[in-house]
PDB file with SEQRES, HELIX, SHEET and CRYST1 records, atoms N, CA, C and O in Angstrom:
SEQRES   1 A   83  UNK UNK UNK UNK UNK UNK UNK UNK UNK UNK UNK UNK UNK          
SEQRES   2 A   83  UNK UNK UNK UNK UNK UNK UNK UNK UNK UNK UNK UNK UNK          
SEQRES   3 A   83  UNK UNK UNK UNK UNK UNK UNK UNK UNK UNK UNK UNK UNK          
SEQRES   4 A   83  UNK UNK UNK UNK UNK UNK UNK UNK UNK UNK UNK UNK UNK          
SEQRES   5 A   83  UNK UNK UNK UNK UNK UNK UNK UNK UNK UNK UNK UNK UNK          
SEQRES   6 A   83  UNK UNK UNK UNK UNK UNK UNK UNK UNK UNK UNK UNK UNK          
SEQRES   7 A   83  UNK UNK UNK UNK UNK                                          
HELIX    1 AA1 UNK A   17  UNK A   19  5                                   3    
HELIX    2 AA2 UNK A   55  UNK A   59  1                                   5    
SHEET    1 AA1 6 UNK A   2  UNK A   9  0                                        
SHEET    2 AA1 6 UNK A  24  UNK A  28 -1                                        
SHEET    3 AA1 6 UNK A  34  UNK A  39 -1                                        
SHEET    4 AA1 6 UNK A  70  UNK A  75  1                                        
SHEET    5 AA1 6 UNK A  48  UNK A  53 -1                                        
SHEET    6 AA1 6 UNK A   2  UNK A   9 -1                                        
CRYST1    1.000    1.000    1.000  90.00  90.00  90.00 P 1           1          
ATOM      1  N   UNK A   1      94.210 141.624 117.049  1.00  0.00           N  
ATOM      2  CA  UNK A   1      94.846 140.606 117.825  1.00  0.00           C  
ATOM      3  C   UNK A   1      94.327 139.225 117.424  1.00  0.00           C  
ATOM      4  O   UNK A   1      93.187 139.107 116.975  1.00  0.00           O  
ATOM      5  N   UNK A   2      95.081 138.260 117.566  1.00  0.00           N  
ATOM      6  CA  UNK A   2      94.648 136.889 117.237  1.00  0.00           C  
ATOM      7  C   UNK A   2      95.255 135.930 118.286  1.00  0.00           C  
ATOM      8  O   UNK A   2      96.365 136.149 118.771  1.00  0.00           O  
ATOM      9  N   UNK A   3      94.509 134.873 118.622  1.00  0.00           N  
ATOM     10  CA  UNK A   3      94.985 133.827 119.560  1.00  0.00           C  
ATOM     11  C   UNK A   3      95.607 132.746 118.689  1.00  0.00           C  
ATOM     12  O   UNK A   3      95.011 132.243 117.736  1.00  0.00           O  
ATOM     13  N   UNK A   4      96.878 132.407 119.080  1.00  0.00           N  
ATOM     14  CA  UNK A   4      97.625 131.397 118.331  1.00  0.00           C  
ATOM     15  C   UNK A   4      98.315 130.472 119.320  1.00  0.00           C  
ATOM     16  O   UNK A   4      98.392 130.775 120.510  1.00  0.00           O  
ATOM     17  N   UNK A   5      98.824 129.327 118.823  1.00  0.00           N  
ATOM     18  CA  UNK A   5      99.555 128.439 119.705  1.00  0.00           C  
ATOM     19  C   UNK A   5     101.006 128.324 119.209  1.00  0.00           C  
ATOM     20  O   UNK A   5     101.273 128.199 118.013  1.00  0.00           O  
ATOM     21  N   UNK A   6     101.923 128.372 120.175  1.00  0.00           N  
ATOM     22  CA  UNK A   6     103.376 128.230 119.855  1.00  0.00           C  
ATOM     23  C   UNK A   6     103.649 126.785 119.524  1.00  0.00           C  
ATOM     24  O   UNK A   6     103.304 125.894 120.301  1.00  0.00           O  
ATOM     25  N   UNK A   7     104.260 126.538 118.392  1.00  0.00           N  
ATOM     26  CA  UNK A   7     104.637 125.167 117.995  1.00  0.00           C  
ATOM     27  C   UNK A   7     106.076 124.940 118.068  1.00  0.00           C  
ATOM     28  O   UNK A   7     106.502 123.788 117.989  1.00  0.00           O  
ATOM     29  N   UNK A   8     106.890 125.967 118.217  1.00  0.00           N  
ATOM     30  CA  UNK A   8     108.350 125.790 118.287  1.00  0.00           C  
ATOM     31  C   UNK A   8     109.085 127.104 118.174  1.00  0.00           C  
ATOM     32  O   UNK A   8     108.505 128.181 118.041  1.00  0.00           O  
ATOM     33  N   UNK A   9     110.460 126.946 118.238  1.00  0.00           N  
ATOM     34  CA  UNK A   9     111.309 128.133 118.099  1.00  0.00           C  
ATOM     35  C   UNK A   9     111.904 128.112 116.674  1.00  0.00           C  
ATOM     36  O   UNK A   9     111.971 127.070 116.021  1.00  0.00           O  
ATOM     37  N   UNK A  10     112.303 129.230 116.251  1.00  0.00           N  
ATOM     38  CA  UNK A  10     112.974 129.379 114.976  1.00  0.00           C  
ATOM     39  C   UNK A  10     114.389 129.997 115.230  1.00  0.00           C  
ATOM     40  O   UNK A  10     114.517 131.067 115.826  1.00  0.00           O  
ATOM     41  N   UNK A  11     115.424 129.286 114.760  1.00  0.00           N  
ATOM     42  CA  UNK A  11     116.754 129.784 114.939  1.00  0.00           C  
ATOM     43  C   UNK A  11     117.307 130.267 113.587  1.00  0.00           C  
ATOM     44  O   UNK A  11     117.305 129.518 112.611  1.00  0.00           O  
ATOM     45  N   UNK A  12     117.768 131.490 113.538  1.00  0.00           N  
ATOM     46  CA  UNK A  12     118.371 132.060 112.355  1.00  0.00           C  
ATOM     47  C   UNK A  12     119.703 132.554 112.678  1.00  0.00           C  
ATOM     48  O   UNK A  12     119.843 133.347 113.609  1.00  0.00           O  
ATOM     49  N   UNK A  13     120.751 132.126 111.946  1.00  0.00           N  
ATOM     50  CA  UNK A  13     122.079 132.590 112.198  1.00  0.00           C  
ATOM     51  C   UNK A  13     122.295 134.025 111.612  1.00  0.00           C  
ATOM     52  O   UNK A  13     122.986 134.842 112.220  1.00  0.00           O  
ATOM     53  N   UNK A  14     121.701 134.311 110.441  1.00  0.00           N  
ATOM     54  CA  UNK A  14     121.833 135.630 109.895  1.00  0.00           C  
ATOM     55  C   UNK A  14     120.485 136.288 109.828  1.00  0.00           C  
ATOM     56  O   UNK A  14     119.512 135.701 109.355  1.00  0.00           O  
ATOM     57  N   UNK A  15     120.431 137.556 110.320  1.00  0.00           N  
ATOM     58  CA  UNK A  15     119.156 138.312 110.361  1.00  0.00           C  
ATOM     59  C   UNK A  15     119.451 139.754 109.942  1.00  0.00           C  
ATOM     60  O   UNK A  15     120.594 140.210 109.968  1.00  0.00           O  
ATOM     61  N   UNK A  16     118.409 140.437 109.566  1.00  0.00           N  
ATOM     62  CA  UNK A  16     118.533 141.880 109.372  1.00  0.00           C  
ATOM     63  C   UNK A  16     118.837 142.577 110.712  1.00  0.00           C  
ATOM     64  O   UNK A  16     118.497 142.069 111.780  1.00  0.00           O  
ATOM     65  N   UNK A  17     119.455 143.696 110.631  1.00  0.00           N  
ATOM     66  CA  UNK A  17     119.873 144.388 111.882  1.00  0.00           C  
ATOM     67  C   UNK A  17     118.720 144.639 112.842  1.00  0.00           C  
ATOM     68  O   UNK A  17     118.922 144.602 114.055  1.00  0.00           O  
ATOM     69  N   UNK A  18     117.505 144.895 112.332  1.00  0.00           N  
ATOM     70  CA  UNK A  18     116.385 145.188 113.188  1.00  0.00           C  
ATOM     71  C   UNK A  18     115.854 143.943 113.985  1.00  0.00           C  
ATOM     72  O   UNK A  18     114.951 144.087 114.809  1.00  0.00           O  
ATOM     73  N   UNK A  19     116.406 142.759 113.739  1.00  0.00           N  
ATOM     74  CA  UNK A  19     115.976 141.623 114.459  1.00  0.00           C  
ATOM     75  C   UNK A  19     117.032 141.045 115.456  1.00  0.00           C  
ATOM     76  O   UNK A  19     116.836 139.988 116.056  1.00  0.00           O  
ATOM     77  N   UNK A  20     118.096 141.753 115.590  1.00  0.00           N  
ATOM     78  CA  UNK A  20     119.158 141.358 116.508  1.00  0.00           C  
ATOM     79  C   UNK A  20     118.624 141.080 117.927  1.00  0.00           C  
ATOM     80  O   UNK A  20     117.853 141.862 118.483  1.00  0.00           O  
ATOM     81  N   UNK A  21     119.052 139.958 118.485  1.00  0.00           N  
ATOM     82  CA  UNK A  21     118.664 139.579 119.849  1.00  0.00           C  
ATOM     83  C   UNK A  21     117.173 139.368 120.127  1.00  0.00           C  
ATOM     84  O   UNK A  21     116.743 139.397 121.280  1.00  0.00           O  
ATOM     85  N   UNK A  22     116.389 139.155 119.065  1.00  0.00           N  
ATOM     86  CA  UNK A  22     114.951 138.850 119.294  1.00  0.00           C  
ATOM     87  C   UNK A  22     114.746 137.380 119.141  1.00  0.00           C  
ATOM     88  O   UNK A  22     115.229 136.758 118.194  1.00  0.00           O  
ATOM     89  N   UNK A  23     113.992 136.803 120.123  1.00  0.00           N  
ATOM     90  CA  UNK A  23     113.539 135.386 120.016  1.00  0.00           C  
ATOM     91  C   UNK A  23     112.498 135.326 119.005  1.00  0.00           C  
ATOM     92  O   UNK A  23     111.651 136.214 118.914  1.00  0.00           O  
ATOM     93  N   UNK A  24     112.532 134.263 118.206  1.00  0.00           N  
ATOM     94  CA  UNK A  24     111.507 134.008 117.197  1.00  0.00           C  
ATOM     95  C   UNK A  24     110.742 132.708 117.469  1.00  0.00           C  
ATOM     96  O   UNK A  24     111.334 131.678 117.791  1.00  0.00           O  
ATOM     97  N   UNK A  25     109.472 132.778 117.338  1.00  0.00           N  
ATOM     98  CA  UNK A  25     108.631 131.502 117.604  1.00  0.00           C  
ATOM     99  C   UNK A  25     107.751 131.197 116.385  1.00  0.00           C  
ATOM    100  O   UNK A  25     107.299 132.093 115.672  1.00  0.00           O  
ATOM    101  N   UNK A  26     107.535 129.913 116.184  1.00  0.00           N  
ATOM    102  CA  UNK A  26     106.608 129.476 115.070  1.00  0.00           C  
ATOM    103  C   UNK A  26     105.293 129.302 115.735  1.00  0.00           C  
ATOM    104  O   UNK A  26     105.184 128.625 116.757  1.00  0.00           O  
ATOM    105  N   UNK A  27     104.253 129.928 115.146  1.00  0.00           N  
ATOM    106  CA  UNK A  27     102.928 129.913 115.669  1.00  0.00           C  
ATOM    107  C   UNK A  27     101.969 129.314 114.658  1.00  0.00           C  
ATOM    108  O   UNK A  27     102.199 129.399 113.452  1.00  0.00           O  
ATOM    109  N   UNK A  28     100.865 128.690 115.159  1.00  0.00           N  
ATOM    110  CA  UNK A  28      99.816 128.176 114.375  1.00  0.00           C  
ATOM    111  C   UNK A  28      98.489 128.702 114.781  1.00  0.00           C  
ATOM    112  O   UNK A  28      98.155 128.689 115.966  1.00  0.00           O  
ATOM    113  N   UNK A  29      97.707 129.171 113.829  1.00  0.00           N  
ATOM    114  CA  UNK A  29      96.394 129.762 114.241  1.00  0.00           C  
ATOM    115  C   UNK A  29      95.351 128.630 114.220  1.00  0.00           C  
ATOM    116  O   UNK A  29      95.714 127.484 113.955  1.00  0.00           O  
ATOM    117  N   UNK A  30      94.085 128.915 114.488  1.00  0.00           N  
ATOM    118  CA  UNK A  30      93.023 127.922 114.613  1.00  0.00           C  
ATOM    119  C   UNK A  30      92.735 127.247 113.254  1.00  0.00           C  
ATOM    120  O   UNK A  30      92.228 126.126 113.210  1.00  0.00           O  
ATOM    121  N   UNK A  31      93.055 127.928 112.170  1.00  0.00           N  
ATOM    122  CA  UNK A  31      92.804 127.341 110.838  1.00  0.00           C  
ATOM    123  C   UNK A  31      94.051 126.553 110.309  1.00  0.00           C  
ATOM    124  O   UNK A  31      94.058 126.043 109.189  1.00  0.00           O  
ATOM    125  N   UNK A  32      95.099 126.483 111.175  1.00  0.00           N  
ATOM    126  CA  UNK A  32      96.325 125.721 110.782  1.00  0.00           C  
ATOM    127  C   UNK A  32      97.390 126.543 110.034  1.00  0.00           C  
ATOM    128  O   UNK A  32      98.412 125.977 109.647  1.00  0.00           O  
ATOM    129  N   UNK A  33      97.201 127.808 109.825  1.00  0.00           N  
ATOM    130  CA  UNK A  33      98.180 128.692 109.163  1.00  0.00           C  
ATOM    131  C   UNK A  33      99.396 128.847 110.073  1.00  0.00           C  
ATOM    132  O   UNK A  33      99.253 129.142 111.260  1.00  0.00           O  
ATOM    133  N   UNK A  34     100.538 128.657 109.541  1.00  0.00           N  
ATOM    134  CA  UNK A  34     101.819 128.759 110.282  1.00  0.00           C  
ATOM    135  C   UNK A  34     102.384 130.175 110.065  1.00  0.00           C  
ATOM    136  O   UNK A  34     102.394 130.657 108.933  1.00  0.00           O  
ATOM    137  N   UNK A  35     102.852 130.844 111.123  1.00  0.00           N  
ATOM    138  CA  UNK A  35     103.460 132.170 111.055  1.00  0.00           C  
ATOM    139  C   UNK A  35     104.619 132.222 111.990  1.00  0.00           C  
ATOM    140  O   UNK A  35     104.740 131.391 112.890  1.00  0.00           O  
ATOM    141  N   UNK A  36     105.486 133.200 111.788  1.00  0.00           N  
ATOM    142  CA  UNK A  36     106.685 133.436 112.670  1.00  0.00           C  
ATOM    143  C   UNK A  36     106.476 134.799 113.341  1.00  0.00           C  
ATOM    144  O   UNK A  36     106.093 135.775 112.697  1.00  0.00           O  
ATOM    145  N   UNK A  37     106.735 134.834 114.638  1.00  0.00           N  
ATOM    146  CA  UNK A  37     106.556 136.044 115.426  1.00  0.00           C  
ATOM    147  C   UNK A  37     107.750 136.317 116.270  1.00  0.00           C  
ATOM    148  O   UNK A  37     108.486 135.408 116.653  1.00  0.00           O  
ATOM    149  N   UNK A  38     107.951 137.624 116.573  1.00  0.00           N  
ATOM    150  CA  UNK A  38     108.933 138.012 117.528  1.00  0.00           C  
ATOM    151  C   UNK A  38     108.353 137.739 118.932  1.00  0.00           C  
ATOM    152  O   UNK A  38     107.172 137.994 119.167  1.00  0.00           O  
ATOM    153  N   UNK A  39     109.154 137.238 119.842  1.00  0.00           N  
ATOM    154  CA  UNK A  39     108.651 136.851 121.169  1.00  0.00           C  
ATOM    155  C   UNK A  39     109.397 137.611 122.316  1.00  0.00           C  
ATOM    156  O   UNK A  39     110.422 137.117 122.787  1.00  0.00           O  
ATOM    157  N   UNK A  40     108.919 138.768 122.761  1.00  0.00           N  
ATOM    158  CA  UNK A  40     109.541 139.430 123.847  1.00  0.00           C  
ATOM    159  C   UNK A  40     109.092 138.915 125.226  1.00  0.00           C  
ATOM    160  O   UNK A  40     109.639 139.340 126.244  1.00  0.00           O  
ATOM    161  N   UNK A  41     108.110 138.012 125.269  1.00  0.00           N  
ATOM    162  CA  UNK A  41     107.589 137.572 126.577  1.00  0.00           C  
ATOM    163  C   UNK A  41     108.053 136.187 127.035  1.00  0.00           C  
ATOM    164  O   UNK A  41     107.779 135.794 128.169  1.00  0.00           O  
ATOM    165  N   UNK A  42     108.747 135.446 126.178  1.00  0.00           N  
ATOM    166  CA  UNK A  42     109.251 134.138 126.555  1.00  0.00           C  
ATOM    167  C   UNK A  42     108.299 132.959 126.499  1.00  0.00           C  
ATOM    168  O   UNK A  42     108.328 132.085 127.366  1.00  0.00           O  
ATOM    169  N   UNK A  43     107.474 132.936 125.501  1.00  0.00           N  
ATOM    170  CA  UNK A  43     106.479 131.832 125.327  1.00  0.00           C  
ATOM    171  C   UNK A  43     107.255 130.544 124.994  1.00  0.00           C  
ATOM    172  O   UNK A  43     108.313 130.554 124.363  1.00  0.00           O  
ATOM    173  N   UNK A  44     106.649 129.422 125.467  1.00  0.00           N  
ATOM    174  CA  UNK A  44     107.197 128.133 125.226  1.00  0.00           C  
ATOM    175  C   UNK A  44     106.298 127.312 124.280  1.00  0.00           C  
ATOM    176  O   UNK A  44     105.109 127.611 124.168  1.00  0.00           O  
ATOM    177  N   UNK A  45     106.831 126.301 123.608  1.00  0.00           N  
ATOM    178  CA  UNK A  45     106.009 125.453 122.779  1.00  0.00           C  
ATOM    179  C   UNK A  45     104.818 124.930 123.540  1.00  0.00           C  
ATOM    180  O   UNK A  45     104.958 124.478 124.677  1.00  0.00           O  
ATOM    181  N   UNK A  46     103.656 124.981 122.941  1.00  0.00           N  
ATOM    182  CA  UNK A  46     102.426 124.490 123.551  1.00  0.00           C  
ATOM    183  C   UNK A  46     101.623 125.626 124.181  1.00  0.00           C  
ATOM    184  O   UNK A  46     100.416 125.480 124.376  1.00  0.00           O  
ATOM    185  N   UNK A  47     102.274 126.777 124.510  1.00  0.00           N  
ATOM    186  CA  UNK A  47     101.568 127.924 125.053  1.00  0.00           C  
ATOM    187  C   UNK A  47     100.542 128.538 124.046  1.00  0.00           C  
ATOM    188  O   UNK A  47     100.800 128.597 122.844  1.00  0.00           O  
ATOM    189  N   UNK A  48      99.448 128.963 124.543  1.00  0.00           N  
ATOM    190  CA  UNK A  48      98.498 129.732 123.752  1.00  0.00           C  
ATOM    191  C   UNK A  48      98.888 131.203 124.046  1.00  0.00           C  
ATOM    192  O   UNK A  48      99.156 131.561 125.193  1.00  0.00           O  
ATOM    193  N   UNK A  49      98.915 132.035 123.003  1.00  0.00           N  
ATOM    194  CA  UNK A  49      99.327 133.378 123.134  1.00  0.00           C  
ATOM    195  C   UNK A  49      98.384 134.236 122.332  1.00  0.00           C  
ATOM    196  O   UNK A  49      97.667 133.750 121.458  1.00  0.00           O  
ATOM    197  N   UNK A  50      98.393 135.581 122.654  1.00  0.00           N  
ATOM    198  CA  UNK A  50      97.686 136.522 121.801  1.00  0.00           C  
ATOM    199  C   UNK A  50      98.772 137.381 121.117  1.00  0.00           C  
ATOM    200  O   UNK A  50      99.819 137.664 121.701  1.00  0.00           O  
ATOM    201  N   UNK A  51      98.497 137.776 119.894  1.00  0.00           N  
ATOM    202  CA  UNK A  51      99.495 138.480 119.102  1.00  0.00           C  
ATOM    203  C   UNK A  51      98.975 139.852 118.692  1.00  0.00           C  
ATOM    204  O   UNK A  51      97.775 140.114 118.614  1.00  0.00           O  
ATOM    205  N   UNK A  52      99.977 140.723 118.432  1.00  0.00           N  
ATOM    206  CA  UNK A  52      99.699 142.011 117.842  1.00  0.00           C  
ATOM    207  C   UNK A  52     100.309 141.979 116.437  1.00  0.00           C  
ATOM    208  O   UNK A  52     101.416 141.469 116.267  1.00  0.00           O  
ATOM    209  N   UNK A  53      99.609 142.515 115.423  1.00  0.00           N  
ATOM    210  CA  UNK A  53     100.099 142.426 114.073  1.00  0.00           C  
ATOM    211  C   UNK A  53     100.083 143.823 113.429  1.00  0.00           C  
ATOM    212  O   UNK A  53      99.536 144.786 113.965  1.00  0.00           O  
ATOM    213  N   UNK A  54     100.692 143.869 112.294  1.00  0.00           N  
ATOM    214  CA  UNK A  54     100.817 145.159 111.565  1.00  0.00           C  
ATOM    215  C   UNK A  54     101.684 146.099 112.309  1.00  0.00           C  
ATOM    216  O   UNK A  54     102.578 145.663 113.034  1.00  0.00           O  
ATOM    217  N   UNK A  55     101.460 147.408 112.163  1.00  0.00           N  
ATOM    218  CA  UNK A  55     102.307 148.414 112.860  1.00  0.00           C  
ATOM    219  C   UNK A  55     102.280 148.297 114.327  1.00  0.00           C  
ATOM    220  O   UNK A  55     103.272 148.653 114.964  1.00  0.00           O  
ATOM    221  N   UNK A  56     101.158 147.796 114.970  1.00  0.00           N  
ATOM    222  CA  UNK A  56     101.109 147.613 116.396  1.00  0.00           C  
ATOM    223  C   UNK A  56     102.068 146.580 116.879  1.00  0.00           C  
ATOM    224  O   UNK A  56     102.408 146.590 118.062  1.00  0.00           O  
ATOM    225  N   UNK A  57     102.545 145.658 116.019  1.00  0.00           N  
ATOM    226  CA  UNK A  57     103.457 144.623 116.417  1.00  0.00           C  
ATOM    227  C   UNK A  57     104.784 145.208 116.866  1.00  0.00           C  
ATOM    228  O   UNK A  57     105.387 144.702 117.813  1.00  0.00           O  
ATOM    229  N   UNK A  58     105.257 146.266 116.205  1.00  0.00           N  
ATOM    230  CA  UNK A  58     106.475 146.934 116.668  1.00  0.00           C  
ATOM    231  C   UNK A  58     106.368 147.561 118.031  1.00  0.00           C  
ATOM    232  O   UNK A  58     107.303 147.536 118.832  1.00  0.00           O  
ATOM    233  N   UNK A  59     105.213 148.119 118.272  1.00  0.00           N  
ATOM    234  CA  UNK A  59     104.932 148.791 119.558  1.00  0.00           C  
ATOM    235  C   UNK A  59     104.828 147.850 120.721  1.00  0.00           C  
ATOM    236  O   UNK A  59     105.005 148.254 121.871  1.00  0.00           O  
ATOM    237  N   UNK A  60     104.531 146.552 120.429  1.00  0.00           N  
ATOM    238  CA  UNK A  60     104.456 145.556 121.480  1.00  0.00           C  
ATOM    239  C   UNK A  60     105.803 145.029 121.922  1.00  0.00           C  
ATOM    240  O   UNK A  60     105.889 144.270 122.887  1.00  0.00           O  
ATOM    241  N   UNK A  61     106.891 145.437 121.201  1.00  0.00           N  
ATOM    242  CA  UNK A  61     108.260 145.080 121.539  1.00  0.00           C  
ATOM    243  C   UNK A  61     108.867 146.096 122.485  1.00  0.00           C  
ATOM    244  O   UNK A  61     108.499 147.270 122.455  1.00  0.00           O  
ATOM    245  N   UNK A  62     109.812 145.650 123.341  1.00  0.00           N  
ATOM    246  CA  UNK A  62     110.450 146.613 124.177  1.00  0.00           C  
ATOM    247  C   UNK A  62     111.160 147.740 123.429  1.00  0.00           C  
ATOM    248  O   UNK A  62     111.223 148.868 123.919  1.00  0.00           O  
ATOM    249  N   UNK A  63     111.701 147.436 122.230  1.00  0.00           N  
ATOM    250  CA  UNK A  63     112.292 148.431 121.394  1.00  0.00           C  
ATOM    251  C   UNK A  63     111.411 148.553 120.176  1.00  0.00           C  
ATOM    252  O   UNK A  63     111.366 147.639 119.352  1.00  0.00           O  
ATOM    253  N   UNK A  64     110.719 149.649 120.045  1.00  0.00           N  
ATOM    254  CA  UNK A  64     109.750 149.790 118.926  1.00  0.00           C  
ATOM    255  C   UNK A  64     110.294 149.941 117.506  1.00  0.00           C  
ATOM    256  O   UNK A  64     109.544 150.176 116.558  1.00  0.00           O  
ATOM    257  N   UNK A  65     111.646 149.797 117.378  1.00  0.00           N  
ATOM    258  CA  UNK A  65     112.241 149.899 116.044  1.00  0.00           C  
ATOM    259  C   UNK A  65     112.512 148.432 115.536  1.00  0.00           C  
ATOM    260  O   UNK A  65     113.149 148.273 114.494  1.00  0.00           O  
ATOM    261  N   UNK A  66     112.054 147.392 116.233  1.00  0.00           N  
ATOM    262  CA  UNK A  66     112.233 146.005 115.747  1.00  0.00           C  
ATOM    263  C   UNK A  66     111.505 145.836 114.443  1.00  0.00           C  
ATOM    264  O   UNK A  66     110.407 146.360 114.254  1.00  0.00           O  
ATOM    265  N   UNK A  67     112.110 145.117 113.561  1.00  0.00           N  
ATOM    266  CA  UNK A  67     111.591 144.837 112.210  1.00  0.00           C  
ATOM    267  C   UNK A  67     110.631 143.665 112.310  1.00  0.00           C  
ATOM    268  O   UNK A  67     111.050 142.519 112.154  1.00  0.00           O  
ATOM    269  N   UNK A  68     109.323 143.925 112.573  1.00  0.00           N  
ATOM    270  CA  UNK A  68     108.358 142.825 112.673  1.00  0.00           C  
ATOM    271  C   UNK A  68     106.963 143.299 112.282  1.00  0.00           C  
ATOM    272  O   UNK A  68     106.660 144.492 112.324  1.00  0.00           O  
ATOM    273  N   UNK A  69     106.123 142.343 111.903  1.00  0.00           N  
ATOM    274  CA  UNK A  69     104.716 142.613 111.664  1.00  0.00           C  
ATOM    275  C   UNK A  69     103.836 141.663 112.414  1.00  0.00           C  
ATOM    276  O   UNK A  69     102.619 141.642 112.232  1.00  0.00           O  
ATOM    277  N   UNK A  70     104.499 140.818 113.319  1.00  0.00           N  
ATOM    278  CA  UNK A  70     103.762 139.906 114.221  1.00  0.00           C  
ATOM    279  C   UNK A  70     104.574 139.747 115.462  1.00  0.00           C  
ATOM    280  O   UNK A  70     105.719 139.300 115.394  1.00  0.00           O  
ATOM    281  N   UNK A  71     104.015 140.102 116.623  1.00  0.00           N  
ATOM    282  CA  UNK A  71     104.669 139.962 117.908  1.00  0.00           C  
ATOM    283  C   UNK A  71     103.756 139.302 118.889  1.00  0.00           C  
ATOM    284  O   UNK A  71     102.553 139.566 118.890  1.00  0.00           O  
ATOM    285  N   UNK A  72     104.301 138.431 119.742  1.00  0.00           N  
ATOM    286  CA  UNK A  72     103.562 137.779 120.817  1.00  0.00           C  
ATOM    287  C   UNK A  72     103.441 138.911 121.901  1.00  0.00           C  
ATOM    288  O   UNK A  72     104.435 139.437 122.400  1.00  0.00           O  
ATOM    289  N   UNK A  73     102.178 139.240 122.221  1.00  0.00           N  
ATOM    290  CA  UNK A  73     101.916 140.331 123.203  1.00  0.00           C  
ATOM    291  C   UNK A  73     101.632 139.765 124.592  1.00  0.00           C  
ATOM    292  O   UNK A  73     101.690 140.512 125.569  1.00  0.00           O  
ATOM    293  N   UNK A  74     101.338 138.514 124.710  1.00  0.00           N  
ATOM    294  CA  UNK A  74     101.057 137.915 126.011  1.00  0.00           C  
ATOM    295  C   UNK A  74     100.836 136.419 125.946  1.00  0.00           C  
ATOM    296  O   UNK A  74     100.448 135.899 124.900  1.00  0.00           O  
ATOM    297  N   UNK A  75     101.079 135.701 127.060  1.00  0.00           N  
ATOM    298  CA  UNK A  75     100.839 134.288 127.155  1.00  0.00           C  
ATOM    299  C   UNK A  75      99.498 134.167 127.902  1.00  0.00           C  
ATOM    300  O   UNK A  75      99.282 134.786 128.944  1.00  0.00           O  
ATOM    301  N   UNK A  76      98.632 133.364 127.338  1.00  0.00           N  
ATOM    302  CA  UNK A  76      97.289 133.132 127.922  1.00  0.00           C  
ATOM    303  C   UNK A  76      97.341 132.050 129.017  1.00  0.00           C  
ATOM    304  O   UNK A  76      97.728 130.910 128.757  1.00  0.00           O  
ATOM    305  N   UNK A  77      96.953 132.421 130.223  1.00  0.00           N  
ATOM    306  CA  UNK A  77      96.969 131.533 131.370  1.00  0.00           C  
ATOM    307  C   UNK A  77      95.884 130.501 131.399  1.00  0.00           C  
ATOM    308  O   UNK A  77      96.065 129.347 131.787  1.00  0.00           O  
ATOM    309  N   UNK A  78      94.686 131.006 130.944  1.00  0.00           N  
ATOM    310  CA  UNK A  78      93.494 130.175 131.038  1.00  0.00           C  
ATOM    311  C   UNK A  78      92.576 130.411 129.874  1.00  0.00           C  
ATOM    312  O   UNK A  78      92.043 131.510 129.718  1.00  0.00           O  
ATOM    313  N   UNK A  79      92.379 129.417 129.061  1.00  0.00           N  
ATOM    314  CA  UNK A  79      91.520 129.577 127.883  1.00  0.00           C  
ATOM    315  C   UNK A  79      91.214 128.189 127.326  1.00  0.00           C  
ATOM    316  O   UNK A  79      92.109 127.354 127.202  1.00  0.00           O  
ATOM    317  N   UNK A  80      89.969 127.951 126.997  1.00  0.00           N  
ATOM    318  CA  UNK A  80      89.573 126.679 126.407  1.00  0.00           C  
ATOM    319  C   UNK A  80      89.226 126.926 124.909  1.00  0.00           C  
ATOM    320  O   UNK A  80      88.198 127.528 124.600  1.00  0.00           O  
ATOM    321  N   UNK A  81      90.084 126.458 124.008  1.00  0.00           N  
ATOM    322  CA  UNK A  81      89.823 126.693 122.588  1.00  0.00           C  
ATOM    323  C   UNK A  81      88.523 125.990 122.132  1.00  0.00           C  
ATOM    324  O   UNK A  81      88.221 124.879 122.567  1.00  0.00           O  
ATOM    325  N   UNK A  82      87.778 126.654 121.265  1.00  0.00           N  
ATOM    326  CA  UNK A  82      86.546 126.072 120.693  1.00  0.00           C  
ATOM    327  C   UNK A  82      86.935 125.022 119.667  1.00  0.00           C  
ATOM    328  O   UNK A  82      87.958 125.148 118.993  1.00  0.00           O  
ATOM    329  N   UNK A  83      86.085 123.949 119.547  1.00  0.00           N  
ATOM    330  CA  UNK A  83      86.247 122.916 118.542  1.00  0.00           C  
ATOM    331  C   UNK A  83      87.169 123.183 117.474  1.00  0.00           C  
ATOM    332  O   UNK A  83      87.350 122.346 116.590  1.00  0.00           O  
TER     333      UNK A  83                                                      
END                                                                             
């Protein structure tokens, strides 16, 4: 798992079948790397979230057949990021 910040939404008109009806979010980690994640929890820009990656990312989705390797698993309510 990794803590990341939501920087925005990603809108795609055409997707593979395994991503139908999934919200996509753009995330940035502490080192500035940008990633795209499936968002089953409804995170908003600015939210800090923790993510599941790899094969566990599919299991964090309501439908475990979703085509993803990064999923937002929860929104962090209280956390002070280090420098």
